[in-house]
C-alpha positions in Angstrom: 37.5 -23.6 42.5 40.1 -21.3 41.1 41.7 -19.1 43.7 41.4 -15.3 43.1 44.3 -12.9 43.8 42.4 -9.8 45.2 45.1 -7.5 43.8 44.4 -8.6 40.3 40.8 -7.5 40.6 41.6 -4.2 42.3 44.4 -3.4 39.8 42.3 -4.2 36.7 39.3 -2.3 38.0 41.4 0.8 39.0 44.3 0.9 36.4 42.7 -1.3 33.7 45.8 -3.5 33.8 47.5 -5.9 36.1 51.3 -5.2 36.5 51.8 -8.5 38.4 51.8 -10.5 35.2 54.9 -11.0 33.1 55.8 -8.3 30.6 58.8 -6.6 28.9 58.9 -3.6 31.2 61.6 -1.0 30.8 63.6 0.8 33.6 63.9 4.5 34.0 67.5 4.4 32.7 66.2 3.2 29.3 64.3 6.5 29.0 67.2 8.8 29.6 67.5 11.3 26.7 70.6 11.0 24.5 72.0 13.0 21.6 70.4 11.8 18.4 71.9 11.6 14.9 71.2 14.3 12.4 69.5 11.7 10.2 67.1 10.5 12.9 64.1 10.7 10.5 65.8 8.4 8.0 67.0 6.1 10.9 63.4 5.7 12.1 62.0 5.0 8.6 64.8 2.6 7.8 64.3 0.7 11.0 60.6 0.2 10.3 61.4 -0.8 6.7 64.0 -3.3 7.9 61.5 -4.9 10.3 59.1 -5.2 7.4 61.7 -6.7 5.1 62.9 -9.2 7.7 59.3 -10.4 8.4 57.7 -10.3 5.0 60.2 -11.9 2.7 58.5 -14.0 0.0 55.1 -12.8 1.3 52.3 -12.3 -1.2 49.6 -10.7 1.0 49.3 -9.0 4.4 46.6 -7.3 6.4 47.0 -4.1 8.3 44.7 -2.3 10.9 44.2 1.2 9.6 42.6 3.9 11.6 43.3 7.4 10.3 46.0 8.2 12.7 49.7 8.8 12.4 51.0 5.4 13.4 49.1 3.0 11.2 49.3 5.5 8.3 53.1 5.7 8.6 53.5 1.9 8.8 51.3 1.5 5.7 53.2 4.2 3.8 56.6 2.6 4.5 55.1 -0.8 3.8 54.0 0.3 0.3 57.3 2.0 -0.4 59.2 -1.1 0.7 56.9 -3.6 -1.2 55.4 -1.7 -4.2 53.6 -4.8 -5.6 52.5 -6.4 -2.3 48.8 -7.1 -2.0 47.6 -5.3 1.1 44.2 -5.8 2.9 43.5 -2.9 5.2 40.8 -2.8 7.9 39.2 0.0 9.9 36.6 -0.5 12.6 33.5 1.5 13.5 31.3 1.2 16.5 27.6 2.0 16.8 26.8 5.5 18.1 30.6 6.4 18.1 33.0 8.5 16.1 33.6 7.1 12.6 37.1 7.3 11.2 36.4 5.1 8.3 35.9 7.8 5.6 39.4 9.2 6.4 40.9 5.7 6.5 39.3 4.9 3.1 41.1 7.9 1.6 44.4 6.7 3.1 43.8 3.2 1.8 43.2 4.6 -1.7 46.4 6.6 -1.5 48.4 3.5 -0.9 46.5 1.1 -3.1 45.0 -1.3 -0.5 41.9 -3.4 -0.6 40.1 -1.7 2.2 37.4 -3.2 4.5 35.3 -1.6 7.2 34.2 -3.7 10.1 31.2 -2.3 11.9 30.5 -3.5 15.5 27.0 -2.9 16.5 27.2 -4.3 20.0 30.8 -4.7 21.1 29.6 -6.3 24.4 27.7 -9.1 22.6 30.6 -11.6 22.4 32.3 -10.5 25.6 32.1 -14.0 27.1 33.9 -15.4 24.1 36.6 -12.7 24.2 37.1 -13.0 28.0 37.3 -16.8 27.7 40.3 -16.3 25.5 41.9 -13.3 27.3 41.3 -15.1 30.7 41.2 -11.7 32.5 38.2 -9.5 33.4 38.9 -6.7 30.8 35.9 -5.0 29.2 37.5 -3.3 26.2 38.2 -6.4 24.2 37.2 -5.1 20.8 40.5 -6.5 19.4 38.8 -9.9 19.5 36.6 -8.7 16.6 39.6 -7.2 14.8 41.7 -10.3 15.0 38.7 -12.5 14.0 38.1 -10.3 10.9 41.8 -10.1 10.1 42.1 -13.9 10.0 39.7 -13.9 7.1 41.9 -11.5 5.2 45.5 -12.8 5.9 47.5 -14.8 8.4 50.0 -11.9 8.6 48.8 -8.9 10.5 50.5 -5.5 10.8 49.7 -2.6 13.1 51.0 0.8 14.2 50.9 -0.1 17.9 53.4 1.5 20.1 53.5 4.9 18.5 51.6 6.7 21.3 53.8 5.3 24.0 57.2 5.7 22.3 56.7 8.9 20.4 54.4 11.0 22.5 50.8 10.5 21.4 48.8 11.0 24.5 48.9 14.8 24.2 45.7 15.4 26.3 47.4 13.7 29.3 50.7 15.5 28.9 49.1 18.9 28.7 47.0 18.3 31.8 49.9 16.7 33.8 52.4 19.5 33.0 49.8 22.3 33.6 49.0 21.0 37.1 52.5 20.0 38.1 54.5 22.1 40.5 58.3 22.3 40.4 58.5 21.0 44.0 55.9 18.3 43.6 56.9 15.3 45.7 56.8 11.8 44.3 53.4 10.9 45.7 51.8 14.0 44.3 53.2 13.1 40.8 51.6 9.7 41.2 48.3 11.2 42.1 48.5 13.7 39.3 49.3 10.9 36.8 46.2 9.1 38.0 44.2 12.3 37.6 45.2 12.2 33.9 43.6 8.7 33.7 40.4 9.7 35.5 38.2 7.6 33.2 39.7 4.4 34.7 38.5 5.0 38.3 35.9 6.9 40.2 36.2 9.5 43.0 34.7 7.0 45.4 36.7 4.1 44.0 37.3 2.5 47.4 33.5 2.1 47.9 33.2 -0.1 44.8 34.9 -3.1 46.5 33.7 -5.6 49.0 35.7 -6.9 51.9 37.3 -9.7 49.9 38.9 -7.4 47.4 41.1 -5.7 50.1 41.3 -2.4 48.1 43.9 0.1 49.1 45.0 3.4 47.4 48.4 2.9 49.0 48.9 -0.3 47.1 47.9 1.4 43.8 50.3 4.2 44.5 53.1 1.8 45.3 52.8 0.2 41.8 53.3 3.6 40.1 55.9 5.2 42.5 58.9 3.6 40.8 58.1 5.5 37.6 58.4 8.8 39.4 61.1 8.2 41.9 64.1 8.7 39.6 66.0 11.5 38.0 64.1 11.7 34.7 62.2 14.9 33.8 58.5 14.8 34.7 57.4 14.2 31.1 59.9 11.4 30.7 58.5 9.8 33.8 55.0 10.0 32.2 56.4 8.3 29.1 57.9 5.6 31.3 54.7 5.0 33.2 52.6 4.9 30.0 54.9 2.4 28.4 55.0 0.2 31.5 51.2 0.5 31.9 48.4 -0.5 29.6 50.8 -1.2 26.7 52.9 -3.9 28.4 50.3 -5.3 30.8 47.0 -4.9 28.9 47.2 -4.3 25.2 50.1 -6.5 24.1 49.4 -9.6 26.3 45.7 -9.5 25.4 46.4 -9.0 21.7 48.9 -11.9 21.8 46.2 -14.2 23.2 43.8 -13.3 20.4 46.5 -13.6 17.7 47.4 -17.0 19.0 43.8 -18.1 19.1 43.2 -17.2 15.5 46.7 -18.3 14.4 47.8 -14.9 13.2 51.4 -13.7 12.8 51.4 -10.3 14.3 54.0 -7.7 13.4 54.2 -4.2 15.1 57.2 -2.5 13.4 57.2 0.5 15.8 57.6 -2.0 18.7 60.7 -3.7 17.3 63.6 -4.0 19.7 65.8 -1.7 17.6 63.2 1.0 17.3 62.4 0.9 21.0 66.1 1.4 21.8 66.1 4.5 19.5 62.7 6.0 20.6 63.1 5.8 24.3 66.2 7.9 24.2 64.8 10.6 21.9 64.6 14.0 23.7 61.1 15.0 24.8 61.0 18.2 22.6 61.2 15.9 19.5 58.2 14.0 20.7 55.9 16.6 22.2 55.4 20.4 21.8 53.6 21.8 24.8 52.9 25.2 23.1 50.9 23.6 20.3 50.0 20.5 22.2 51.3 18.4 19.3 52.8 14.9 19.7 54.6 12.4 17.5 56.6 15.3 16.0 59.2 13.0 14.3 56.6 10.6 13.0 54.6 13.5 11.5 57.7 14.8 9.8 58.3 11.5 8.2 54.7 11.4 7.0 55.2 14.7 5.2 57.5 12.9 2.8 54.6 10.7 1.7 52.2 13.6 1.0 49.6 12.2 3.3 49.6 14.3 6.4 46.4 16.2 5.3 44.5 12.9 5.4 45.6 12.0 8.9 43.2 12.7 11.8 44.5 15.5 13.9 42.8 14.4 17.1 43.8 11.0 18.6 41.0 8.5 18.3 42.2 5.1 17.2 39.4 2.5 17.0 37.4 4.5 19.6 33.9 4.0 21.0 31.6 6.4 22.8 30.8 4.4 25.9 28.3 7.0 27.0 26.2 6.5 23.9 26.7 2.7 24.1 25.5 2.8 27.8 22.3 4.6 26.7 21.5 2.3 23.8 22.1 -1.2 25.4 25.0 -1.0 27.9 22.9 -0.1 30.8 20.4 -2.9 30.1 23.1 -5.5 29.8 24.8 -4.4 33.0 21.6 -4.3 35.0 20.7 -7.8 33.8 24.0 -9.3 34.9 24.7 -7.2 38.0 21.2 -7.5 39.5 22.0 -11.0 40.6 25.8 -10.6 40.4 27.9 -13.4 41.8 30.7 -10.9 42.5 28.4 -9.0 44.8 27.0 -12.2 46.4 30.5 -13.5 47.1 31.8 -10.3 48.7 34.0 -8.9 46.0 31.9 -5.9 45.0 29.7 -3.6 47.1 26.0 -3.8 46.2 25.3 -0.3 47.6 27.7 1.3 45.1 26.1 -0.5 42.2 22.6 0.5 43.3 23.6 4.1 44.0 24.7 4.8 40.4 23.3 2.3 37.9 20.0 4.1 37.4 21.4 7.6 37.7 20.5 9.9 34.8 23.4 11.4 32.7 25.9 9.1 34.3 29.5 10.5 34.0 31.6 8.5 31.5 34.0 7.3 34.2 31.1 5.6 36.0 29.9 4.1 32.8 33.4 2.7 32.2 33.4 1.3 35.7 30.1 -0.5 35.2 31.5 -2.0 32.0 34.5 -3.2 34.1 32.2 -4.7 36.7 30.3 -6.5 33.9 33.5 -7.9 32.6 34.4 -9.1 36.1 31.0 -10.7 36.5 31.3 -12.5 33.1 34.8 -13.6 34.0 33.6 -14.8 37.4 30.8 -16.9 35.9 33.1 -18.4 33.3 36.1 -19.3 35.5 34.8 -19.4 39.1 31.2 -20.5 39.2 31.4 -22.0 35.7 27.7 -21.4 35.1 28.4 -19.4 31.9 29.8 -20.7 28.6 31.9 -18.7 26.1 29.1 -19.1 23.6 26.6 -17.0 25.6 25.8 -13.7 24.0 25.2 -10.4 25.8 22.4 -9.1 23.6 19.4 -7.0 24.7 
């Protein structure tokens, strides 16, 4: 039987990533602000264009994920400018009972002459066993499996705007909350706790009661993973940028995406995450990324977009390919979770506390952070049955 590292389980179910895996993390020194050139906008655009040119030479067709946000729109705009005659297949994603960005994405696609597709996912939990069998970790939000699968039918070369939020200041709702609650004399541990408060959907107030004895949960261990991001001479906002970059991006999104891309044999290109642009972006002063007064992020990227006459089409509120997990819970998420957690192996074998599950699973108007936690427990149970007890196959569908 495969041996389980308890810290992997507690990290994934508390932070939604596991920093103990390999990843291209950056140090705090790489986030120190520097004087930037006067032509920084041109520098950013040229760097993205150069990455595209280097990777797409002699290419006839590419696919790009297109929400209606700044990052993917900017990459598409520069792509079309760099390759005026290139055939571009664009893809947006919608989820049942969730916000729909596809109308805005369609208008952006028309602006840049792409062949646009809308992928609707009715039950994103349905193929969770298949997605987890590829990811090999108990993550619940694996909608990228559907994206990669659909992209494969369009092109073997896949572009995205990933990295814009972490490098150019896109998580404005977190920055505003963090800075508004921060005291000038806040010690390191208070900063860590406040940072976690800004990620409150990833854990519950009684998080420690979720776990059984085998999981060996400790808030101290969670804090120790985040402390290095706040025990340095960076400004508080730069510390948040550092923690965000070295969090879900490096230890969840990119490694999971990579597994799906390899599975479907897709060549993935994220121009904003090129080494050259990372070196530029991490040293850009905070005031050119985020404006606290207007709560606006990605200031430089928005200024570049103005050149393309497309800023009015871009969604003002950050969404990405987002799903409303509260609505999904009400439609079929609760039924699926109850079916698999009622006789859960992760409870039987001492990893998760049955009392916590029974306390909340039938509660009316369950707060979204508890819904997300149940989805996390479902993913853990599916992973456990796939890799530990081996009584589930990747072909089983979660459909009720």
